[in-house]
KOLROBA-195283 format. One line per 10 residues: for each residue x, y, z of C-alpha. Coordinates in pm, 1 decimal. Each point is the difference from the previous one (the first is absolute). Layout:
BEGIN
X,Y,Z; ...
% end
This chain:
BEGIN
3774.6,4918.0,26299.5; 120.4,-352.1,30.7; -307.7,-116.5,-196.5; 137.6,227.5,-296.6; 366.6,-122.6,61.8; -117.1,-372.8,-23.7; -231.7,96.4,-314.6; 322.4,138.7,-140.6; 218.8,-294.4,77.4; -232.8,-231.7,-131.8
-24.5,191.8,-312.7; 356.5,30.8,-34.3; 58.8,-375.8,42.7; -284.8,-81.2,-247.8; 189.0,230.0,-264.5; 323.6,-169.3,94.4; -162.8,-332.2,-52.8; -145.9,112.7,-348.8; 314.4,121.9,-94.6; 175.0,-324.1,76.6
-249.6,-172.0,-205.6; 64.6,209.3,-300.7; 353.5,-80.5,74.3; -30.9,-370.5,-5.7; -203.3,2.6,-348.2; 120.9,-305.5,-183.6; 125.4,22.6,-347.2; -202.2,-176.0,-276.0; 135.6,-324.1,-181.0; 207.9,130.8,-258.8
237.2,-217.0,-199.0; 341.6,104.6,-99.2; 221.4,-98.6,-294.7; 37.5,-396.8,-26.3; 307.7,-176.9,125.5; 183.9,-236.8,-205.1; -102.1,-384.6,-8.6; 161.1,-200.3,253.8; 53.1,-419.7,-58.3; -303.3,-68.2,117.5
-375.4,150.7,-9.2; -44.3,96.1,352.2; -268.4,-192.6,188.1; -218.9,97.3,333.1; -141.1,-328.3,152.5; -395.0,22.1,1.6; -4.8,90.3,347.1; 199.8,292.9,-75.2; 292.1,-118.3,311.8; 310.3,-58.4,-242.0
131.6,158.6,-292.8; 238.0,-151.2,-275.7; 206.0,330.1,-133.9; 55.7,-2.4,-359.8; 365.6,-75.9,67.3; -69.7,-351.1,184.2; -2.0,119.8,370.9; -246.0,-88.7,230.3; -160.8,250.4,244.4; -249.2,-43.1,288.9
-244.0,166.1,302.5; -39.6,-136.4,318.3; -324.0,-55.7,93.3; 96.4,-94.5,345.2; -76.1,-371.5,-49.6; 33.4,-317.8,-163.0; -310.6,-226.0,16.8; -53.7,-372.9,43.9; -295.3,-201.2,30.4; -47.9,-207.4,295.5
-319.7,-165.1,18.8; -288.6,219.7,-61.4; 216.9,299.2,161.1; 256.8,232.0,-140.4; 345.9,29.2,136.6; 213.5,283.7,-2.2; 377.1,-76.1,-36.7; 283.6,278.6,41.3; 121.9,224.8,-311.9; 345.6,94.5,-11.2
-47.9,287.9,-210.0; -63.3,329.7,170.7; -332.0,224.6,-20.9; 48.3,235.7,-278.1; -240.0,175.2,-263.8; 261.0,-54.3,-276.2; 111.9,-327.7,-118.1; 310.3,-160.0,104.7; 262.2,-195.3,-208.8; -1.4,-398.2,87.2
344.6,-135.3,-50.3; 271.0,97.7,-236.5; -111.7,-197.8,-325.1; -110.1,173.7,-316.6; -124.7,-314.9,-198.1; -340.7,-4.3,111.0; -298.0,-41.5,-259.4; -347.5,-5.0,170.2; -153.5,-5.0,371.3; -327.4,-102.0,124.8
-97.9,58.0,388.0; -292.0,-219.0,149.4; -136.9,54.3,329.5; 276.8,-281.6,145.2; 261.4,-8.3,-281.7; 187.8,157.5,-234.2; 118.8,-131.4,-326.9; 235.5,101.6,-246.3; 162.7,-76.2,-372.2; 352.2,95.9,-51.4
122.8,97.2,-357.1; 172.0,-340.3,-65.9; -352.9,-169.5,61.7; 67.0,-127.0,355.2; -269.4,12.0,270.3; 17.0,138.8,351.8; -238.9,37.3,313.1; 8.9,123.9,327.1; -253.8,22.7,295.4; -204.3,-279.1,209.3
30.0,-318.3,-118.0; -281.1,-215.3,223.2; -168.7,-109.4,-282.5; 243.7,28.0,-275.4; -47.7,355.6,-79.1; 372.3,52.7,-72.7; 29.8,-295.4,-161.8; 260.9,-168.9,233.6; -11.6,-343.4,114.6; 31.4,90.7,379.0
-345.4,83.3,144.2; -55.8,304.6,239.2; 324.5,173.5,-98.8; -0.4,351.0,-0.4; 224.8,101.4,-311.6; 101.2,342.2,43.3; 259.7,16.5,-293.8; -65.9,-100.6,-380.6; 69.4,-347.7,-47.8; -4.6,-194.4,-313.9
-263.2,-286.2,-62.5; 159.2,-265.0,-213.0; 207.4,23.1,-267.0; -163.5,74.7,-308.7; 81.5,333.8,-189.4; -296.8,-4.2,-259.5; -281.1,173.5,219.8; -179.8,276.5,-181.1; -271.2,136.9,227.9; -160.0,-18.9,329.1
-299.8,106.1,230.8; -61.1,-13.5,351.2; -343.3,-47.4,232.1; 1.5,22.2,368.4; 209.0,-320.6,54.0; 15.9,-180.9,-351.1; 166.4,74.8,-327.7; -29.0,-63.0,-369.0; 301.7,8.5,-246.9; 56.4,-39.0,-373.3
314.8,-141.2,-167.8; 108.5,123.0,-344.5; -140.6,-331.8,-126.7; -336.9,86.4,69.9; -48.4,-202.7,288.5; -188.9,66.1,319.2; 141.6,-82.0,356.5; -146.4,92.6,362.1; 92.1,-35.4,371.6; -101.6,89.3,348.2
-320.0,-6.1,149.8; -295.3,-171.6,-161.8; -279.4,-15.4,230.8; -260.1,63.4,-274.3; 191.9,-160.8,-283.2; 174.1,328.4,-111.6; 314.5,-198.1,-91.5; -229.9,-188.0,-270.1; 161.0,-343.9,35.6; -319.4,-179.3,68.8
40.2,13.0,408.4; -4.6,212.1,261.8; 349.3,-103.5,162.8; 273.3,283.0,43.3; 268.9,-31.8,-240.1; 387.9,98.0,119.4; 156.6,43.8,-339.1; -137.7,89.3,-318.1; -212.9,-279.4,-175.2; -92.2,-13.2,-344.1
-394.3,60.9,-75.0; -106.9,-209.7,-293.0; 200.7,-59.0,-319.7; -115.8,291.2,-190.2; 267.2,230.0,-142.9; -215.3,265.9,-152.2; -49.1,233.0,324.0; 65.0,348.3,-45.1; -87.0,195.7,318.8; -79.3,-102.8,363.4
-119.2,188.9,278.2; -32.8,-104.9,352.5; -303.5,139.7,203.3; -63.6,-23.9,376.0; -80.1,-371.5,-1.5; -97.9,-58.4,-385.5; 208.6,-7.7,-309.0; -57.2,131.7,-340.3; 198.8,-75.5,-346.6; -15.4,125.0,-361.6
95.3,-225.7,-282.2; 178.6,42.8,-338.9; -298.7,-51.9,-181.8; -195.1,270.7,203.7; -203.0,-232.1,249.6; -45.6,108.1,396.7; 19.3,-249.0,247.9; -34.8,-15.0,388.6; 35.6,-226.4,310.4; -8.7,31.1,327.7
-251.6,163.9,219.0; -341.0,-65.1,-141.8; -40.1,356.5,-186.7; -378.8,-16.1,1.5; -36.6,-140.1,338.3; -200.9,161.6,251.2; 30.8,-167.4,328.3; 303.5,-95.9,186.4; -17.4,-389.9,-53.3; -56.0,33.2,-389.8
316.0,216.3,4.0; 209.5,-244.3,207.1; -66.9,-274.1,-257.0; 156.6,207.8,-302.0; 94.8,-144.3,-283.2; 324.0,-176.8,-4.0; 119.3,-7.3,-369.2; -28.2,281.8,-284.3; -339.5,19.7,-148.8; -74.9,212.6,-327.9
-206.4,358.1,73.7; -263.2,5.5,-289.1; 68.7,-96.7,-353.0; 177.5,331.0,-105.3; 324.7,-47.5,-171.0; 66.5,425.9,-49.7; 150.5,65.4,351.7; 320.3,205.4,-10.8; 67.4,88.4,334.0; -63.2,-33.3,404.8
48.4,151.2,325.2; -126.4,-134.1,308.7; -112.4,201.5,326.1; -12.6,-94.4,333.2; -66.3,96.7,340.5; 299.6,-100.1,213.6; -203.2,-170.6,305.8; -75.5,-345.6,83.3; -344.0,97.2,135.9; -167.4,-89.9,-330.9
78.9,-122.9,-335.5; 33.6,345.8,-172.6; 119.6,-37.5,-332.4; -91.3,143.4,-349.4; 135.4,-10.5,-333.1; 14.5,274.9,-253.5; 45.5,-140.7,-355.8; 15.5,209.2,-334.0; -143.0,-141.7,-307.6; 136.8,45.4,-358.6
-335.3,199.6,-65.6; 113.2,269.4,227.6; -216.5,-107.4,268.7; 71.5,-37.1,404.1; -166.0,-305.8,182.6; 10.1,-61.2,356.0; 4.2,-358.5,131.1; -4.5,-159.2,359.0; -196.8,-4.9,313.7; 106.1,333.2,94.6
-100.8,198.4,-292.7; -303.0,147.9,152.9; 215.5,349.3,77.3; -64.0,91.3,-344.6; -375.5,-87.3,-41.3; -94.5,363.8,-71.6; 196.2,-23.5,-318.0; -97.2,-369.6,-138.9; -206.4,31.6,-315.3; 3.4,-353.4,-56.3
-7.8,-255.1,319.2; -11.3,-312.1,-176.7; 192.0,-245.1,195.4; 297.0,-125.7,7.1; 115.3,346.8,-56.5; -165.7,331.5,-11.4; 119.6,295.0,-254.4; 109.7,335.2,150.9; -205.7,293.4,-160.1; -87.0,59.1,-371.5
345.6,95.3,-160.6; 201.0,-186.5,-243.1; 305.1,187.0,-23.8; 200.2,-113.8,271.5; 361.9,-138.2,-22.0; 143.9,-57.1,325.6; -98.1,-54.6,376.9; 146.4,-26.4,335.5; -205.5,-143.6,289.4; 43.9,123.1,346.7
-166.6,-72.9,332.2; -365.5,34.3,-97.7; 91.2,242.8,-278.5; 136.9,18.3,-358.8; 209.1,226.6,-214.6; -98.4,-8.2,-354.4; 177.7,140.6,-338.4; -199.2,78.3,-313.8; 132.3,20.4,-311.2; 65.0,387.4,-20.2
240.3,-50.6,287.1; -229.5,110.3,287.9; -10.3,-180.1,318.3; -349.1,-46.5,153.4; -65.9,-90.3,371.2; -283.7,-158.3,226.1; -102.4,-215.1,331.3; 140.0,23.3,324.1; 138.5,345.5,107.9; -36.4,9.9,390.6
385.0,57.4,54.3; 59.2,238.1,-334.0; 145.9,-327.9,-207.4; -201.1,142.1,-298.0; 244.8,345.6,-34.5; -332.7,192.9,-72.9; 65.8,258.5,271.6; -287.5,-114.0,260.7; -85.9,-255.0,190.4; -310.0,-217.4,-20.7
-54.7,-8.6,369.3; 156.5,265.5,277.4; 365.7,-114.5,55.2; -75.0,-92.7,356.4; -328.1,-169.7,-19.8; -3.3,-404.7,-16.3; -338.2,-75.8,-221.3; -67.6,-189.7,-265.1; 174.1,134.8,-351.5; -184.3,226.9,-235.3
16.6,-91.7,-335.5; 195.2,264.2,-234.4; -128.0,14.4,-351.6; 218.8,-40.8,-283.9; 164.8,316.5,-71.2; 292.1,113.5,-205.2; 346.2,22.7,230.3; 68.6,379.4,48.3; 345.2,-51.6,-116.9; 156.3,-153.1,-332.1
295.4,-248.2,15.0; 183.3,-252.2,-159.5; 86.3,-228.1,280.4; 344.6,-179.2,-2.1; -106.2,-187.2,297.0; -335.3,-1.9,169.8; -155.8,-222.6,296.9; -314.6,10.6,215.0; -35.7,-161.8,320.5; -178.4,8.2,336.5
-119.5,369.6,9.6; 278.7,128.4,-195.1; 159.0,62.0,-351.0; 324.1,53.3,-90.5; 142.1,134.9,-368.5; 347.1,39.5,-145.2; 2.4,293.6,-255.1; 228.2,-32.6,-272.1; 199.2,284.6,140.4; 106.7,-235.3,281.8
-242.1,187.6,260.3; -200.4,-269.6,226.7; -360.8,137.4,88.7; -238.5,-126.2,258.6; -357.3,8.5,79.9; -255.6,-108.9,250.9; 176.4,-161.7,321.2; 344.4,104.8,38.6; 240.9,-278.4,11.6; 214.9,-30.7,302.6
-126.0,317.8,155.5; -84.2,-41.3,381.2; -352.0,85.6,168.7; 49.8,360.8,136.1; -74.5,65.4,401.6; -331.7,83.0,179.6; 139.7,343.1,16.8; 88.8,56.4,-332.3; -344.2,-176.1,-98.0; -156.0,299.8,192.1
193.3,250.4,-152.3; -36.4,-129.2,-378.1; -399.8,0.3,79.7; 3.6,375.4,44.4; 208.1,93.7,-290.3; -163.1,-275.5,-202.5; -330.9,244.9,43.9; 220.2,312.1,-113.3; 117.9,-216.8,-281.9; -334.6,-47.9,-148.7
-51.4,378.7,-46.8; 306.1,81.4,-155.4; 24.3,-88.0,-383.5; 276.1,-182.8,-98.6; 167.8,-353.5,-46.1; 121.7,-162.1,309.2; 175.6,-313.4,111.7; -272.6,-121.0,198.4; 262.6,-254.1,181.8; 161.5,305.0,161.1
-334.3,108.8,187.4; -139.5,-377.8,44.1; 59.1,-215.1,284.9; -6.3,-317.3,-225.3; 255.8,125.7,-246.9; -212.3,33.8,-310.3; 44.8,162.1,-327.2; -299.1,73.4,-197.7; 221.5,128.0,-297.7; 360.9,-118.4,-125.6
244.4,84.0,205.2; 388.5,-44.0,-95.7; 205.0,-232.6,246.8; 310.4,-89.8,-173.6; 194.8,43.7,-297.8; 253.9,-269.4,-154.3; 337.6,80.0,164.4; 303.0,87.6,-178.2; 130.2,-368.2,32.0; -312.7,-96.5,-216.3
24.9,309.6,-237.2; 344.1,-22.0,-92.5; -12.0,-388.8,-116.7; -334.7,92.9,-250.7; 81.3,48.3,-337.3; 315.3,-228.3,-47.2; 56.5,-266.6,-224.9; -54.6,-356.3,182.4; 143.3,-326.9,-76.9; -349.9,-168.2,2.8
-110.3,269.8,-291.2; -302.8,70.7,235.6; 37.7,393.6,4.8; -206.5,229.0,-265.9; 127.7,302.0,-165.8
% end
């Protein structure tokens, strides 16, 4: 009799768990009517940690730390934001235009063209003259108002002015600033005298640039070096990659760690082909069709129109509007509904072949960082997949419980939020985490003095 009662109780428990799983099924990525344009195009930092909303306000997640380099070690400084899975507003200003976050520093441009930074400054990362200063609020760099574009690496930053000149500051251990030295810079320093730079991209400890004439450039860590000694020597000033003059866009991907020189560059050529450069390009070796140095062609297709690089993964859009993904997917950062390896297993990441993203979208803003991807759709909804930013790890008891219901979940067809059942807080499919608040939405679609709003 007791055995029957136990079996009945177990059956009821399993049925309840199955019903709970069905209840917690997640809705697919559905985009509603688009919101009006704001005074600035919204931007998500490449690491996906900061958002400039279309009304010019700045929002951020707290990752629980600010990082400073201390010799060969990483020093974690206190963060002033509270841990949250939804972004929090930074200040009250509505005049931000672009923000980028590196491992140690955050850099931003305001709508008046002024340059700002915060974070660690022991190697000049925040562009201030005082060494070892932790700057916890946005602080202006210089007095110029003609900054046009920024990009951040681990501890160095690149910027373009409106006149097409190139500037850099911060850590310079392998020449990633491009000033012909390996000395750190505590304020922006002009690199060369050329004024025809179109775009720049700062990787882990390397730098890449695109000029108006369609030429591609690199400096910093030696992209082809296979040993640490050659890597440390680096290239201390910009040098052209190949001789092609038809490059149209670039996007760097990094693995945010100081354990090794992990970085790569994805570049789109005018003929619709994608090429990968850098020492850390082996992640895509199954797709490489033309491995000739200094670059490697990714796949045989020649109908690509946009690229977005992540942490050893790539998002690419074809001319028909479809999105395709490939590369690392151990945390679900590709958003295809599966993980390359079990969620609780630590091993070398398996390569996920090039495949179509299961949902169509026209991104209003997009960012891919360390194991996570963030998307702002034009209806104002913010979606995330991969590692959930700001989510705390669950307790040991919760992990044991999750292990049980996870086995049951696998038997029930449907679409579920893996992060709910995962001890490491990961989503294999897009999960809506936030929506632009009323204070932002009510300011959209208005006429602005600078004429930047679009109707």
